[in-house]
C-alpha positions, 0 to 999 in steps of 0.5 A: 833369357836370350837362349831358348828350348824348343819343345814340339808336340804334334800329337797334342795340338797340331803344328804347334811349337813351344818357345821355352826358357832355358832355365825350365827342367833339371830333367828330362824323361828318358825318352827324349832326344837331345841336341844343342842349341847354343849348348842348352839341350833341345828336346823334340819328338816326345811321344805321347806315352812319355809325356803323360807319364812325366812331371809337365809342371816340372818341365814347363816351369817357365816364366814366359812361353810364346808360339812360332811357325818355325823351329830353330834346328840348327846351332846358332853358335858355338858357345866358347868359354874366355879364360883369363890368359897367362899375363906374365912369368910367375902371375898365379891369380889377378884381381878383376879391376872393370868391364869394358863389356856387359852380357849382350854385347857384340864384341869384335875380334881383339876388343878390350874385354876387362881390366885385371891387375896382378901382383906387377902391373894393370892389364887389359885382356882382349877378346881373341874371338869374334860374337857376343857375350852371353854370360859374365862370371866374375864381378870386379874386385873379384880374385881370378887365377889363371885359366879360369872362365871370365865370361862365356861367348856365342861366337860368330858374328851372326849370333845376335841377328839370329836370335833376335830374329827368332826371338821376334817370331814368338808371341808371349802369352797374356798371363803367367798360366797358360794350357796345354790340352786339359791341363794348366801350369803356371810359373813359380817365381822361386824357381832357380834361374827365375830372378833376373839380376846383373852379376853386381847384385848377385855377388852382393847378394852372395856376400851377406848370405842371401838367396836372391830368389828370396828377394822382392825385385822392383826393377822392370820385369821384375828385377832385382836391383841392388836398393833391393838387395840392401833393404832385404838385408836391413829387414833380416837384420844383416845390416842397419840403416843410418839416416842423415839429416839432409832431406837430399840425402840417400840412405846408407848401409852399415854392415853388422860385424859383431864378432869382429868389430870393436866399438868405441864411443867418444863424445856420441860418436862411434867408431868400427874397425874395419877389414880390408883385403890386400889387392893389387901391388899391395899383395905383391909387397907382402910377398917380396917383403917377406921374402926380402926380410930373410936375406941378410942386409948390409946398410952402408950411410954417406952424406953428398954435397950437392952444391954443385949439383944444385947449380947445374940443375937451376941452369938447365932449367932456367934455359929450358924451353920445353913446357913438357920438361921439367928439370929435377935431381932425379936423373942427374942421380940415376945417370951418375948411378949408372957411371958408378955402376960401369966401374962395379958391375957387381952391384948391377947384379942378380943372385939366383939361389937355386943355381948359386950363382950370380948374374952380371947385368949387362944392362942399367935398368934403374928402378925408382920406386913411386908411392901411388894411390894404388900402393908402392910400385918401382918401375925401371929406365931401361938401359939407362947407360945409352941415354942422355940426361934429357932422355932420362927426365921425359922416360922418368916422367913418362912412367910416373904419369902411367904408375899415377893413373894405374897402367903401367905395364909389365915390361915397364915393371921387369927386368930391374937391376937396381933400385933407387927409393927417393924418400926425400921427395916426401920429407924424410932425411934418411931411410933403410931400404930392403931389398928388391929381389932378386937384385942386390942392392938398393939405395935410400936417398933423403931431402936435399937440406941446408946444413953448415959445414967446414971448409979446408980452411976452417971456414964455415959454409952452407952446403946442400946436404943429401944423406944416402944408404945403400942396402945390399945383399950381404950374401954377394956384396962386401961391404968393401965393395959397397964403400968403393962404389958409394965413393965413386957414385959421391964424386960424380954427384959433388963434381957433375961436370965429370959426368960430361966426360964419360957421357956417350 
């Protein structure tokens, strides 16, 4: 512990001063005067009469004690609670993904502290203060509510130096027993706070329902390690050890969940059900899809001939000299979609149920559904109506890379006006999309496939056919509007040369 309590007793031992652990007693004698050092009480000028009547063993239950020629009488710095700030509109809680700092680290202003994930984005939390990390209160995987304290810091750039100098002046005792006057006191290993461990290890012990004070640590200075918790859990029957046949393999633990696990036996193999909490984007999808399922949907299906678009895309790719750009169908579909939205602005709107009004959006912020290892996410390309196809291609590539790395910002995934779901990139022919509220339209496109079609003269020719399914909020958009909108979009895709006429 970097924080210390100072006890001074002139009557018992002249001039002696005792530097003791901050986790010593839970009670203080009534006559003791208190001041604060690092947020902990400092006791001084204790009378002899009060000391003789007080339980010294409770007061001096410490692990280490040393003597110093000077007493720290001034506070070394203010203890600051660093809360989880509001990360976006409507965000009530976030999942802690990882820490960038550890207890004892010196932190500069605006230095990243941790990374959290909300329902909408992954965000880095930075420090508003300069100081030293004194305590971390959550471990990765925890759900933290907005406003809850993430960690505690000691403010000021001198905090680390002052504490280090003060502790360097102390001399450790040769054993856990020492004498004051004629009384002898010893440290009780089971006292609360006497166990050294990291927040991750404490969290693991908490998951097993184990009191970490009951575990014998094998680390430095008796520190409790993760392996100590796992072995202790195995010894008391909370989990079982599974040994592999390989000599180099290590022990693994399988948690027993007898009330929830269903074990099956097949050819000597055992299978168990597992429970996995929903996190991040998956939690968001549960909320959004539950809300969207209550909205009356109208679906309109159409097939689009992409022969001309296929030739145009191939021509662009053959003439492409930029290795960072790869031309695909999606940017053409996005640009043509924006042009169709210009003619039918109701499809590019949102519905406010509370005010019972429709908001016609001025910008075409077209969202693209992306399946990532972290879940489904829908970033959007802003102001598509003012972008070229090449600019759309580059922006789409940027968003895809951020989505794969789970680095999308709140700006990237907010403000969408209509959503495009390219299920065909995985292999599906058809999709029946559900609205991404408060948007009033979503479009699912299937894969482009070669199919025989009839020409006007009755001859058969091969066609590159793409199936589309437009889902709309039937409270706002009627079937006729969706059909006319789809006809306009289909025309621009089947005759991509028309894009040149409308490009600004």
